[in-house]
CHARMM internal coordinates of N, CA and C (Angstrom, degrees):
IC EDIT
DIST 1 N 1 CA 1.4331
DIST 1 CA 1 C 1.5399
ANGL 1 N 1 CA 1 C 107.69
DIST 1 C 2 N 1.3075
ANGL 1 CA 1 C 2 N 114.41
DIHE 1 N 1 CA 1 C 2 N 137.83
DIST 2 N 2 CA 1.4781
ANGL 1 C 2 N 2 CA 119.66
DIHE 1 CA 1 C 2 N 2 CA -174.28
DIST 2 CA 2 C 1.4973
ANGL 2 N 2 CA 2 C 112.32
DIHE 1 C 2 N 2 CA 2 C -66.03
DIST 2 C 3 N 1.3472
ANGL 2 CA 2 C 3 N 118.92
DIHE 2 N 2 CA 2 C 3 N -41.41
DIST 3 N 3 CA 1.4523
ANGL 2 C 3 N 3 CA 120.00
DIHE 2 CA 2 C 3 N 3 CA -179.24
DIST 3 CA 3 C 1.5388
ANGL 3 N 3 CA 3 C 111.36
DIHE 2 C 3 N 3 CA 3 C -61.19
DIST 3 C 4 N 1.2794
ANGL 3 CA 3 C 4 N 119.12
DIHE 3 N 3 CA 3 C 4 N -36.15
DIST 4 N 4 CA 1.4760
ANGL 3 C 4 N 4 CA 123.01
DIHE 3 CA 3 C 4 N 4 CA 175.77
DIST 4 CA 4 C 1.5286
ANGL 4 N 4 CA 4 C 110.65
DIHE 3 C 4 N 4 CA 4 C -65.72
DIST 4 C 5 N 1.3544
ANGL 4 CA 4 C 5 N 116.03
DIHE 4 N 4 CA 4 C 5 N -48.54
DIST 5 N 5 CA 1.4440
ANGL 4 C 5 N 5 CA 120.40
DIHE 4 CA 4 C 5 N 5 CA -179.81
DIST 5 CA 5 C 1.5397
ANGL 5 N 5 CA 5 C 111.37
DIHE 4 C 5 N 5 CA 5 C -59.87
DIST 5 C 6 N 1.3413
ANGL 5 CA 5 C 6 N 116.95
DIHE 5 N 5 CA 5 C 6 N -42.73
DIST 6 N 6 CA 1.4405
ANGL 5 C 6 N 6 CA 121.23
DIHE 5 CA 5 C 6 N 6 CA 178.81
DIST 6 CA 6 C 1.5109
ANGL 6 N 6 CA 6 C 109.57
DIHE 5 C 6 N 6 CA 6 C -64.56
DIST 6 C 7 N 1.2908
ANGL 6 CA 6 C 7 N 115.94
DIHE 6 N 6 CA 6 C 7 N -44.91
DIST 7 N 7 CA 1.4975
ANGL 6 C 7 N 7 CA 120.99
DIHE 6 CA 6 C 7 N 7 CA -179.96
DIST 7 CA 7 C 1.5461
ANGL 7 N 7 CA 7 C 109.99
DIHE 6 C 7 N 7 CA 7 C -58.23
DIST 7 C 8 N 1.2874
ANGL 7 CA 7 C 8 N 116.40
DIHE 7 N 7 CA 7 C 8 N -46.02
DIST 8 N 8 CA 1.4900
ANGL 7 C 8 N 8 CA 120.68
DIHE 7 CA 7 C 8 N 8 CA 179.28
DIST 8 CA 8 C 1.5161
ANGL 8 N 8 CA 8 C 109.68
DIHE 7 C 8 N 8 CA 8 C -61.31
DIST 8 C 9 N 1.3441
ANGL 8 CA 8 C 9 N 116.43
DIHE 8 N 8 CA 8 C 9 N -42.52
DIST 9 N 9 CA 1.4702
ANGL 8 C 9 N 9 CA 121.10
DIHE 8 CA 8 C 9 N 9 CA 179.31
DIST 9 CA 9 C 1.5227
ANGL 9 N 9 CA 9 C 111.40
DIHE 8 C 9 N 9 CA 9 C -61.68
DIST 9 C 10 N 1.3645
ANGL 9 CA 9 C 10 N 116.53
DIHE 9 N 9 CA 9 C 10 N -46.81
DIST 10 N 10 CA 1.4111
ANGL 9 C 10 N 10 CA 122.23
DIHE 9 CA 9 C 10 N 10 CA 179.57
DIST 10 CA 10 C 1.5458
ANGL 10 N 10 CA 10 C 110.64
DIHE 9 C 10 N 10 CA 10 C -60.77
DIST 10 C 11 N 1.3307
ANGL 10 CA 10 C 11 N 114.58
DIHE 10 N 10 CA 10 C 11 N -44.11
DIST 11 N 11 CA 1.4861
ANGL 10 C 11 N 11 CA 120.40
DIHE 10 CA 10 C 11 N 11 CA -179.17
DIST 11 CA 11 C 1.5305
ANGL 11 N 11 CA 11 C 110.89
DIHE 10 C 11 N 11 CA 11 C -60.45
DIST 11 C 12 N 1.3634
ANGL 11 CA 11 C 12 N 116.71
DIHE 11 N 11 CA 11 C 12 N -45.14
DIST 12 N 12 CA 1.4363
ANGL 11 C 12 N 12 CA 119.73
DIHE 11 CA 11 C 12 N 12 CA -179.59
DIST 12 CA 12 C 1.5058
ANGL 12 N 12 CA 12 C 111.23
DIHE 11 C 12 N 12 CA 12 C -65.23
DIST 12 C 13 N 1.3233
ANGL 12 CA 12 C 13 N 117.51
DIHE 12 N 12 CA 12 C 13 N -41.14
DIST 13 N 13 CA 1.4804
ANGL 12 C 13 N 13 CA 120.01
DIHE 12 CA 12 C 13 N 13 CA 178.53
DIST 13 CA 13 C 1.4982
ANGL 13 N 13 CA 13 C 113.33
DIHE 12 C 13 N 13 CA 13 C -66.97
DIST 13 C 14 N 1.3614
ANGL 13 CA 13 C 14 N 117.02
DIHE 13 N 13 CA 13 C 14 N -37.72
DIST 14 N 14 CA 1.4565
ANGL 13 C 14 N 14 CA 122.04
DIHE 13 CA 13 C 14 N 14 CA 177.94
DIST 14 CA 14 C 1.5157
ANGL 14 N 14 CA 14 C 108.23
DIHE 13 C 14 N 14 CA 14 C -65.94
DIST 14 C 15 N 1.3030
ANGL 14 CA 14 C 15 N 118.25
DIHE 14 N 14 CA 14 C 15 N -47.78
DIST 15 N 15 CA 1.4761
ANGL 14 C 15 N 15 CA 121.97
DIHE 14 CA 14 C 15 N 15 CA 179.58
DIST 15 CA 15 C 1.5543
ANGL 15 N 15 CA 15 C 110.91
DIHE 14 C 15 N 15 CA 15 C -55.95
DIST 15 C 16 N 1.3335
ANGL 15 CA 15 C 16 N 117.15
DIHE 15 N 15 CA 15 C 16 N -39.28
DIST 16 N 16 CA 1.4372
ANGL 15 C 16 N 16 CA 121.23
DIHE 15 CA 15 C 16 N 16 CA 177.97
DIST 16 CA 16 C 1.5234
ANGL 16 N 16 CA 16 C 112.30
DIHE 15 C 16 N 16 CA 16 C -60.71
DIST 16 C 17 N 1.3482
ANGL 16 CA 16 C 17 N 116.99
DIHE 16 N 16 CA 16 C 17 N -27.31
DIST 17 N 17 CA 1.4751
ANGL 16 C 17 N 17 CA 120.12
DIHE 16 CA 16 C 17 N 17 CA 179.21
DIST 17 CA 17 C 1.5362
ANGL 17 N 17 CA 17 C 110.41
DIHE 16 C 17 N 17 CA 17 C -78.42
DIST 17 C 18 N 1.3025
ANGL 17 CA 17 C 18 N 116.27
DIHE 17 N 17 CA 17 C 18 N -14.39
DIST 18 N 18 CA 1.4807
ANGL 17 C 18 N 18 CA 119.59
DIHE 17 CA 17 C 18 N 18 CA -178.40
DIST 18 CA 18 C 1.4932
ANGL 18 N 18 CA 18 C 114.78
DIHE 17 C 18 N 18 CA 18 C 83.74
DIST 18 C 19 N 1.3136
ANGL 18 CA 18 C 19 N 117.25
DIHE 18 N 18 CA 18 C 19 N 5.59
DIST 19 N 19 CA 1.4779
ANGL 18 C 19 N 19 CA 122.37
DIHE 18 CA 18 C 19 N 19 CA -176.94
DIST 19 CA 19 C 1.5117
ANGL 19 N 19 CA 19 C 109.79
DIHE 18 C 19 N 19 CA 19 C -94.31
DIST 19 C 20 N 1.3467
ANGL 19 CA 19 C 20 N 115.36
DIHE 19 N 19 CA 19 C 20 N 142.31
DIST 20 N 20 CA 1.4624
ANGL 19 C 20 N 20 CA 120.02
DIHE 19 CA 19 C 20 N 20 CA 172.52
DIST 20 CA 20 C 1.5339
ANGL 20 N 20 CA 20 C 108.62
DIHE 19 C 20 N 20 CA 20 C -73.80
DIST 20 C 21 N 1.3381
ANGL 20 CA 20 C 21 N 115.31
DIHE 20 N 20 CA 20 C 21 N 166.62
DIST 21 N 21 CA 1.4616
ANGL 20 C 21 N 21 CA 119.25
DIHE 20 CA 20 C 21 N 21 CA 174.12
DIST 21 CA 21 C 1.5031
ANGL 21 N 21 CA 21 C 110.62
DIHE 20 C 21 N 21 CA 21 C -52.29
DIST 21 C 22 N 1.3299
ANGL 21 CA 21 C 22 N 112.91
DIHE 21 N 21 CA 21 C 22 N -47.92
DIST 22 N 22 CA 1.5132
ANGL 21 C 22 N 22 CA 118.63
DIHE 21 CA 21 C 22 N 22 CA -174.50
DIST 22 CA 22 C 1.5315
ANGL 22 N 22 CA 22 C 111.56
DIHE 21 C 22 N 22 CA 22 C -61.74
DIST 22 C 23 N 1.3260
ANGL 22 CA 22 C 23 N 116.26
DIHE 22 N 22 CA 22 C 23 N -46.57
DIST 23 N 23 CA 1.4489
ANGL 22 C 23 N 23 CA 119.64
DIHE 22 CA 22 C 23 N 23 CA -179.61
DIST 23 CA 23 C 1.5510
ANGL 23 N 23 CA 23 C 112.07
DIHE 22 C 23 N 23 CA 23 C -66.58
DIST 23 C 24 N 1.3321
ANGL 23 CA 23 C 24 N 115.73
DIHE 23 N 23 CA 23 C 24 N -40.15
DIST 24 N 24 CA 1.4829
ANGL 23 C 24 N 24 CA 118.16
DIHE 23 CA 23 C 24 N 24 CA 179.65
DIST 24 CA 24 C 1.5313
ANGL 24 N 24 CA 24 C 111.07
DIHE 23 C 24 N 24 CA 24 C -66.83
DIST 24 C 25 N 1.3558
ANGL 24 CA 24 C 25 N 114.63
DIHE 24 N 24 CA 24 C 25 N -42.55
DIST 25 N 25 CA 1.4717
ANGL 24 C 25 N 25 CA 117.78
DIHE 24 CA 24 C 25 N 25 CA 179.19
DIST 25 CA 25 C 1.5179
ANGL 25 N 25 CA 25 C 111.19
DIHE 24 C 25 N 25 CA 25 C -61.06
DIST 25 C 26 N 1.3431
ANGL 25 CA 25 C 26 N 115.96
DIHE 25 N 25 CA 25 C 26 N -41.98
DIST 26 N 26 CA 1.4773
ANGL 25 C 26 N 26 CA 121.38
DIHE 25 CA 25 C 26 N 26 CA 176.89
DIST 26 CA 26 C 1.5550
ANGL 26 N 26 CA 26 C 110.12
DIHE 25 C 26 N 26 CA 26 C -61.16
DIST 26 C 27 N 1.2925
ANGL 26 CA 26 C 27 N 116.62
DIHE 26 N 26 CA 26 C 27 N -43.08
DIST 27 N 27 CA 1.4702
ANGL 26 C 27 N 27 CA 122.51
DIHE 26 CA 26 C 27 N 27 CA 178.90
DIST 27 CA 27 C 1.5218
ANGL 27 N 27 CA 27 C 112.28
DIHE 26 C 27 N 27 CA 27 C -55.98
DIST 27 C 28 N 1.3541
ANGL 27 CA 27 C 28 N 116.52
DIHE 27 N 27 CA 27 C 28 N -42.13
DIST 28 N 28 CA 1.4453
ANGL 27 C 28 N 28 CA 119.69
DIHE 27 CA 27 C 28 N 28 CA -174.35
DIST 28 CA 28 C 1.5697
ANGL 28 N 28 CA 28 C 112.75
DIHE 27 C 28 N 28 CA 28 C -99.12
DIST 28 C 29 N 1.3344
ANGL 28 CA 28 C 29 N 114.99
DIHE 28 N 28 CA 28 C 29 N 3.62
DIST 29 N 29 CA 1.4857
ANGL 28 C 29 N 29 CA 117.54
DIHE 28 CA 28 C 29 N 29 CA 176.11
DIST 29 CA 29 C 1.4802
ANGL 29 N 29 CA 29 C 112.61
DIHE 28 C 29 N 29 CA 29 C 74.74
DIST 29 C 30 N 1.3253
ANGL 29 CA 29 C 30 N 118.87
DIHE 29 N 29 CA 29 C 30 N 38.79
DIST 30 N 30 CA 1.4489
ANGL 29 C 30 N 30 CA 121.48
DIHE 29 CA 29 C 30 N 30 CA -179.08
DIST 30 CA 30 C 1.5239
ANGL 30 N 30 CA 30 C 109.03
DIHE 29 C 30 N 30 CA 30 C -127.42
DIST 30 C 31 N 1.2829
ANGL 30 CA 30 C 31 N 117.62
DIHE 30 N 30 CA 30 C 31 N 144.63
DIST 31 N 31 CA 1.4773
ANGL 30 C 31 N 31 CA 121.30
DIHE 30 CA 30 C 31 N 31 CA 177.75
DIST 31 CA 31 C 1.4895
ANGL 31 N 31 CA 31 C 110.61
DIHE 30 C 31 N 31 CA 31 C -62.41
DIST 31 C 32 N 1.3319
ANGL 31 CA 31 C 32 N 117.48
DIHE 31 N 31 CA 31 C 32 N 136.59
DIST 32 N 32 CA 1.4658
ANGL 31 C 32 N 32 CA 122.82
DIHE 31 CA 31 C 32 N 32 CA -175.11
DIST 32 CA 32 C 1.5056
ANGL 32 N 32 CA 32 C 110.74
DIHE 31 C 32 N 32 CA 32 C -61.53
DIST 32 C 33 N 1.3058
ANGL 32 CA 32 C 33 N 118.76
DIHE 32 N 32 CA 32 C 33 N -41.46
DIST 33 N 33 CA 1.5026
ANGL 32 C 33 N 33 CA 120.92
DIHE 32 CA 32 C 33 N 33 CA -174.49
DIST 33 CA 33 C 1.5521
ANGL 33 N 33 CA 33 C 106.92
DIHE 32 C 33 N 33 CA 33 C -69.26
DIST 33 C 34 N 1.3079
ANGL 33 CA 33 C 34 N 117.49
DIHE 33 N 33 CA 33 C 34 N -37.84
DIST 34 N 34 CA 1.4657
ANGL 33 C 34 N 34 CA 120.92
DIHE 33 CA 33 C 34 N 34 CA 175.76
DIST 34 CA 34 C 1.5067
ANGL 34 N 34 CA 34 C 111.46
DIHE 33 C 34 N 34 CA 34 C -62.37
DIST 34 C 35 N 1.3692
ANGL 34 CA 34 C 35 N 114.87
DIHE 34 N 34 CA 34 C 35 N -46.99
DIST 35 N 35 CA 1.4579
ANGL 34 C 35 N 35 CA 119.77
DIHE 34 CA 34 C 35 N 35 CA 179.17
DIST 35 CA 35 C 1.5232
ANGL 35 N 35 CA 35 C 111.93
DIHE 34 C 35 N 35 CA 35 C -61.57
DIST 35 C 36 N 1.3214
ANGL 35 CA 35 C 36 N 117.49
DIHE 35 N 35 CA 35 C 36 N -40.20
DIST 36 N 36 CA 1.4531
ANGL 35 C 36 N 36 CA 123.51
DIHE 35 CA 35 C 36 N 36 CA 177.20
DIST 36 CA 36 C 1.5360
ANGL 36 N 36 CA 36 C 109.11
DIHE 35 C 36 N 36 CA 36 C -59.43
DIST 36 C 37 N 1.3187
ANGL 36 CA 36 C 37 N 117.30
DIHE 36 N 36 CA 36 C 37 N -42.21
DIST 37 N 37 CA 1.4740
ANGL 36 C 37 N 37 CA 117.45
DIHE 36 CA 36 C 37 N 37 CA -179.62
DIST 37 CA 37 C 1.5013
ANGL 37 N 37 CA 37 C 111.85
DIHE 36 C 37 N 37 CA 37 C -72.14
DIST 37 C 38 N 1.3104
ANGL 37 CA 37 C 38 N 118.73
DIHE 37 N 37 CA 37 C 38 N -23.64
DIST 38 N 38 CA 1.5222
ANGL 37 C 38 N 38 CA 121.73
DIHE 37 CA 37 C 38 N 38 CA 173.51
DIST 38 CA 38 C 1.5269
ANGL 38 N 38 CA 38 C 106.26
DIHE 37 C 38 N 38 CA 38 C -68.36
DIST 38 C 39 N 1.3558
ANGL 38 CA 38 C 39 N 118.03
DIHE 38 N 38 CA 38 C 39 N -49.68
DIST 39 N 39 CA 1.4374
ANGL 38 C 39 N 39 CA 119.04
DIHE 38 CA 38 C 39 N 39 CA -179.02
DIST 39 CA 39 C 1.5234
ANGL 39 N 39 CA 39 C 114.72
DIHE 38 C 39 N 39 CA 39 C -61.82
DIST 39 C 40 N 1.3047
ANGL 39 CA 39 C 40 N 115.40
DIHE 39 N 39 CA 39 C 40 N -28.81
DIST 40 N 40 CA 1.4901
ANGL 39 C 40 N 40 CA 119.13
DIHE 39 CA 39 C 40 N 40 CA 179.51
DIST 40 CA 40 C 1.4882
ANGL 40 N 40 CA 40 C 113.01
DIHE 39 C 40 N 40 CA 40 C -85.76
DIST 40 C 41 N 1.3484
ANGL 40 CA 40 C 41 N 117.16
DIHE 40 N 40 CA 40 C 41 N -2.36
DIST 41 N 41 CA 1.4367
ANGL 40 C 41 N 41 CA 122.05
DIHE 40 CA 40 C 41 N 41 CA 175.98
DIST 41 CA 41 C 1.5355
ANGL 41 N 41 CA 41 C 114.61
DIHE 40 C 41 N 41 CA 41 C 80.68
DIST 41 C 42 N 1.3260
ANGL 41 CA 41 C 42 N 115.85
DIHE 41 N 41 CA 41 C 42 N 19.37
DIST 42 N 42 CA 1.4675
ANGL 41 C 42 N 42 CA 121.68
DIHE 41 CA 41 C 42 N 42 CA -176.20
DIST 42 CA 42 C 1.5470
ANGL 42 N 42 CA 42 C 112.09
DIHE 41 C 42 N 42 CA 42 C -95.06
DIST 42 C 43 N 1.3256
ANGL 42 CA 42 C 43 N 116.75
DIHE 42 N 42 CA 42 C 43 N -2.02
DIST 43 N 43 CA 1.4553
ANGL 42 C 43 N 43 CA 120.81
DIHE 42 CA 42 C 43 N 43 CA -177.28
DIST 43 CA 43 C 1.5116
ANGL 43 N 43 CA 43 C 110.89
DIHE 42 C 43 N 43 CA 43 C -120.95
DIST 43 C 44 N 1.2821
ANGL 43 CA 43 C 44 N 116.36
DIHE 43 N 43 CA 43 C 44 N 142.69
DIST 44 N 44 CA 1.4405
ANGL 43 C 44 N 44 CA 124.46
DIHE 43 CA 43 C 44 N 44 CA 169.62
DIST 44 CA 44 C 1.4843
ANGL 44 N 44 CA 44 C 106.28
DIHE 43 C 44 N 44 CA 44 C -101.50
DIST 44 C 45 N 1.3274
ANGL 44 CA 44 C 45 N 116.83
DIHE 44 N 44 CA 44 C 45 N 90.26
DIST 45 N 45 CA 1.5185
ANGL 44 C 45 N 45 CA 121.59
DIHE 44 CA 44 C 45 N 45 CA -164.70
DIST 45 CA 45 C 1.5110
ANGL 45 N 45 CA 45 C 109.57
DIHE 44 C 45 N 45 CA 45 C -84.12
DIST 45 C 46 N 1.3353
ANGL 45 CA 45 C 46 N 113.19
DIHE 45 N 45 CA 45 C 46 N 158.60
DIST 46 N 46 CA 1.4501
ANGL 45 C 46 N 46 CA 122.63
DIHE 45 CA 45 C 46 N 46 CA -177.86
DIST 46 CA 46 C 1.5462
ANGL 46 N 46 CA 46 C 108.98
DIHE 45 C 46 N 46 CA 46 C -80.85
DIST 46 C 47 N 1.3551
ANGL 46 CA 46 C 47 N 112.67
DIHE 46 N 46 CA 46 C 47 N 163.31
DIST 47 N 47 CA 1.4433
ANGL 46 C 47 N 47 CA 118.08
DIHE 46 CA 46 C 47 N 47 CA 177.53
DIST 47 CA 47 C 1.5192
ANGL 47 N 47 CA 47 C 112.71
DIHE 46 C 47 N 47 CA 47 C -63.46
DIST 47 C 48 N 1.3210
ANGL 47 CA 47 C 48 N 116.56
DIHE 47 N 47 CA 47 C 48 N -33.56
DIST 48 N 48 CA 1.4430
ANGL 47 C 48 N 48 CA 121.75
DIHE 47 CA 47 C 48 N 48 CA 177.45
DIST 48 CA 48 C 1.5122
ANGL 48 N 48 CA 48 C 111.26
DIHE 47 C 48 N 48 CA 48 C -60.75
DIST 48 C 49 N 1.3339
ANGL 48 CA 48 C 49 N 114.86
DIHE 48 N 48 CA 48 C 49 N -43.25
DIST 49 N 49 CA 1.5049
ANGL 48 C 49 N 49 CA 116.34
DIHE 48 CA 48 C 49 N 49 CA 179.54
DIST 49 CA 49 C 1.4750
ANGL 49 N 49 CA 49 C 112.83
DIHE 48 C 49 N 49 CA 49 C -74.74
DIST 49 C 50 N 1.3202
ANGL 49 CA 49 C 50 N 117.74
DIHE 49 N 49 CA 49 C 50 N -30.49
DIST 50 N 50 CA 1.4774
ANGL 49 C 50 N 50 CA 120.44
DIHE 49 CA 49 C 50 N 50 CA 173.33
DIST 50 CA 50 C 1.5415
ANGL 50 N 50 CA 50 C 109.41
DIHE 49 C 50 N 50 CA 50 C -62.72
DIST 50 C 51 N 1.3289
ANGL 50 CA 50 C 51 N 116.39
DIHE 50 N 50 CA 50 C 51 N -40.20
DIST 51 N 51 CA 1.4390
ANGL 50 C 51 N 51 CA 118.66
DIHE 50 CA 50 C 51 N 51 CA 176.22
DIST 51 CA 51 C 1.4797
ANGL 51 N 51 CA 51 C 114.02
DIHE 50 C 51 N 51 CA 51 C -65.28
DIST 51 C 52 N 1.3698
ANGL 51 CA 51 C 52 N 119.22
DIHE 51 N 51 CA 51 C 52 N -39.49
DIST 52 N 52 CA 1.4392
ANGL 51 C 52 N 52 CA 123.55
DIHE 51 CA 51 C 52 N 52 CA 176.03
DIST 52 CA 52 C 1.5124
ANGL 52 N 52 CA 52 C 110.56
DIHE 51 C 52 N 52 CA 52 C -58.71
DIST 52 C 53 N 1.3457
ANGL 52 CA 52 C 53 N 115.05
DIHE 52 N 52 CA 52 C 53 N -45.14
DIST 53 N 53 CA 1.5170
ANGL 52 C 53 N 53 CA 117.98
DIHE 52 CA 52 C 53 N 53 CA -177.68
DIST 53 CA 53 C 1.5266
ANGL 53 N 53 CA 53 C 109.71
DIHE 52 C 53 N 53 CA 53 C -66.43
DIST 53 C 54 N 1.3499
ANGL 53 CA 53 C 54 N 117.28
DIHE 53 N 53 CA 53 C 54 N -46.21
DIST 54 N 54 CA 1.4581
ANGL 53 C 54 N 54 CA 120.23
DIHE 53 CA 53 C 54 N 54 CA 179.62
DIST 54 CA 54 C 1.5135
ANGL 54 N 54 CA 54 C 111.13
DIHE 53 C 54 N 54 CA 54 C -56.65
DIST 54 C 55 N 1.3640
ANGL 54 CA 54 C 55 N 115.00
DIHE 54 N 54 CA 54 C 55 N -47.47
DIST 55 N 55 CA 1.4847
ANGL 54 C 55 N 55 CA 119.69
DIHE 54 CA 54 C 55 N 55 CA 178.29
DIST 55 CA 55 C 1.4801
ANGL 55 N 55 CA 55 C 111.23
DIHE 54 C 55 N 55 CA 55 C -61.19
DIST 55 C 56 N 1.2963
ANGL 55 CA 55 C 56 N 119.94
DIHE 55 N 55 CA 55 C 56 N -40.17
DIST 56 N 56 CA 1.4576
ANGL 55 C 56 N 56 CA 123.96
DIHE 55 CA 55 C 56 N 56 CA 179.33
DIST 56 CA 56 C 1.5362
ANGL 56 N 56 CA 56 C 111.39
DIHE 55 C 56 N 56 CA 56 C -63.96
DIST 56 C 57 N 1.3427
ANGL 56 CA 56 C 57 N 115.12
DIHE 56 N 56 CA 56 C 57 N -31.93
DIST 57 N 57 CA 1.4888
ANGL 56 C 57 N 57 CA 118.94
DIHE 56 CA 56 C 57 N 57 CA 177.38
DIST 57 CA 57 C 1.5021
ANGL 57 N 57 CA 57 C 112.10
DIHE 56 C 57 N 57 CA 57 C -88.73
DIST 57 C 58 N 1.3295
ANGL 57 CA 57 C 58 N 117.95
DIHE 57 N 57 CA 57 C 58 N -0.08
DIST 58 N 58 CA 1.4739
ANGL 57 C 58 N 58 CA 123.05
DIHE 57 CA 57 C 58 N 58 CA -177.70
DIST 58 CA 58 C 1.5139
ANGL 58 N 58 CA 58 C 113.90
DIHE 57 C 58 N 58 CA 58 C 58.54
DIST 58 C 59 N 1.3351
ANGL 58 CA 58 C 59 N 115.21
DIHE 58 N 58 CA 58 C 59 N 40.90
DIST 59 N 59 CA 1.4675
ANGL 58 C 59 N 59 CA 122.74
DIHE 58 CA 58 C 59 N 59 CA 176.07
DIST 59 CA 59 C 1.4971
ANGL 59 N 59 CA 59 C 108.86
DIHE 58 C 59 N 59 CA 59 C -132.58
DIST 59 C 60 N 1.3336
ANGL 59 CA 59 C 60 N 115.47
DIHE 59 N 59 CA 59 C 60 N 167.08
DIST 60 N 60 CA 1.4515
ANGL 59 C 60 N 60 CA 120.60
DIHE 59 CA 59 C 60 N 60 CA 178.32
DIST 60 CA 60 C 1.5721
ANGL 60 N 60 CA 60 C 107.84
DIHE 59 C 60 N 60 CA 60 C -82.29
DIST 60 C 61 N 1.3197
ANGL 60 CA 60 C 61 N 115.29
DIHE 60 N 60 CA 60 C 61 N 164.74
DIST 61 N 61 CA 1.4271
ANGL 60 C 61 N 61 CA 119.72
DIHE 60 CA 60 C 61 N 61 CA 177.67
DIST 61 CA 61 C 1.6016
ANGL 61 N 61 CA 61 C 109.64
DIHE 60 C 61 N 61 CA 61 C -62.83
DIST 61 C 62 N 1.3249
ANGL 61 CA 61 C 62 N 114.35
DIHE 61 N 61 CA 61 C 62 N -40.42
DIST 62 N 62 CA 1.4696
ANGL 61 C 62 N 62 CA 116.91
DIHE 61 CA 61 C 62 N 62 CA 179.54
DIST 62 CA 62 C 1.5648
ANGL 62 N 62 CA 62 C 112.00
DIHE 61 C 62 N 62 CA 62 C -64.43
DIST 62 C 63 N 1.3125
ANGL 62 CA 62 C 63 N 116.61
DIHE 62 N 62 CA 62 C 63 N -33.73
DIST 63 N 63 CA 1.5031
ANGL 62 C 63 N 63 CA 119.37
DIHE 62 CA 62 C 63 N 63 CA 174.44
DIST 63 CA 63 C 1.5254
ANGL 63 N 63 CA 63 C 109.81
DIHE 62 C 63 N 63 CA 63 C -66.52
DIST 63 C 64 N 1.3397
ANGL 63 CA 63 C 64 N 117.27
DIHE 63 N 63 CA 63 C 64 N -36.58
DIST 64 N 64 CA 1.4367
ANGL 63 C 64 N 64 CA 119.34
DIHE 63 CA 63 C 64 N 64 CA -179.30
DIST 64 CA 64 C 1.5537
ANGL 64 N 64 CA 64 C 110.38
DIHE 63 C 64 N 64 CA 64 C -61.86
DIST 64 C 65 N 1.3425
ANGL 64 CA 64 C 65 N 117.25
DIHE 64 N 64 CA 64 C 65 N -33.52
DIST 65 N 65 CA 1.4433
ANGL 64 C 65 N 65 CA 121.64
DIHE 64 CA 64 C 65 N 65 CA -178.98
DIST 65 CA 65 C 1.5470
ANGL 65 N 65 CA 65 C 115.44
DIHE 64 C 65 N 65 CA 65 C -88.70
DIST 65 C 66 N 1.3592
ANGL 65 CA 65 C 66 N 116.27
DIHE 65 N 65 CA 65 C 66 N -2.40
DIST 66 N 66 CA 1.4414
ANGL 65 C 66 N 66 CA 120.66
DIHE 65 CA 65 C 66 N 66 CA -177.24
DIST 66 CA 66 C 1.5494
ANGL 66 N 66 CA 66 C 111.01
DIHE 65 C 66 N 66 CA 66 C -57.97
DIST 66 C 67 N 1.2939
ANGL 66 CA 66 C 67 N 115.12
DIHE 66 N 66 CA 66 C 67 N 134.23
DIST 67 N 67 CA 1.4667
ANGL 66 C 67 N 67 CA 119.14
DIHE 66 CA 66 C 67 N 67 CA 176.27
DIST 67 CA 67 C 1.5066
ANGL 67 N 67 CA 67 C 116.30
DIHE 66 C 67 N 67 CA 67 C 84.25
DIST 67 C 68 N 1.2944
ANGL 67 CA 67 C 68 N 118.63
DIHE 67 N 67 CA 67 C 68 N -4.25
DIST 68 N 68 CA 1.4483
ANGL 67 C 68 N 68 CA 122.03
DIHE 67 CA 67 C 68 N 68 CA 177.86
DIST 68 CA 68 C 1.5433
ANGL 68 N 68 CA 68 C 110.60
DIHE 67 C 68 N 68 CA 68 C -80.37
DIST 68 C 69 N 1.2832
ANGL 68 CA 68 C 69 N 116.96
DIHE 68 N 68 CA 68 C 69 N 139.59
DIST 69 N 69 CA 1.4558
ANGL 68 C 69 N 69 CA 121.84
DIHE 68 CA 68 C 69 N 69 CA -179.05
DIST 69 CA 69 C 1.4866
ANGL 69 N 69 CA 69 C 109.89
DIHE 68 C 69 N 69 CA 69 C -70.19
DIST 69 C 70 N 1.3124
ANGL 69 CA 69 C 70 N 114.81
DIHE 69 N 69 CA 69 C 70 N 141.19
DIST 70 N 70 CA 1.4808
ANGL 69 C 70 N 70 CA 121.05
DIHE 69 CA 69 C 70 N 70 CA 173.94
DIST 70 CA 70 C 1.5313
ANGL 70 N 70 CA 70 C 109.60
DIHE 69 C 70 N 70 CA 70 C -79.91
DIST 70 C 71 N 1.3204
ANGL 70 CA 70 C 71 N 117.88
DIHE 70 N 70 CA 70 C 71 N 145.21
DIST 71 N 71 CA 1.4072
ANGL 70 C 71 N 71 CA 119.26
DIHE 70 CA 70 C 71 N 71 CA 172.03
DIST 71 CA 71 C 1.5361
ANGL 71 N 71 CA 71 C 109.59
DIHE 70 C 71 N 71 CA 71 C -70.33
DIST 71 C 72 N 1.3322
ANGL 71 CA 71 C 72 N 115.00
DIHE 71 N 71 CA 71 C 72 N 134.71
DIST 72 N 72 CA 1.4650
ANGL 71 C 72 N 72 CA 116.60
DIHE 71 CA 71 C 72 N 72 CA -176.30
DIST 72 CA 72 C 1.4983
ANGL 72 N 72 CA 72 C 109.03
DIHE 71 C 72 N 72 CA 72 C -113.37
END
COOR INIT
IC SEED 1 N 1 CA 1 C
IC BUILD
């Protein structure tokens, strides 16, 4: 499932920054519980929130999606 793959990717990238979910969510102006549900793949997030996450990670949106499987 794409939401789970994206959530796992976001989680790995966030962990690489050394920030907790709470600190990262605060940094990007997102509720921590919402962000946690994104990382766990339970949310179908909007493009605006994808952009917030990518910006918070200092990467492009396309870099955020690198390595994710395409739906076939």
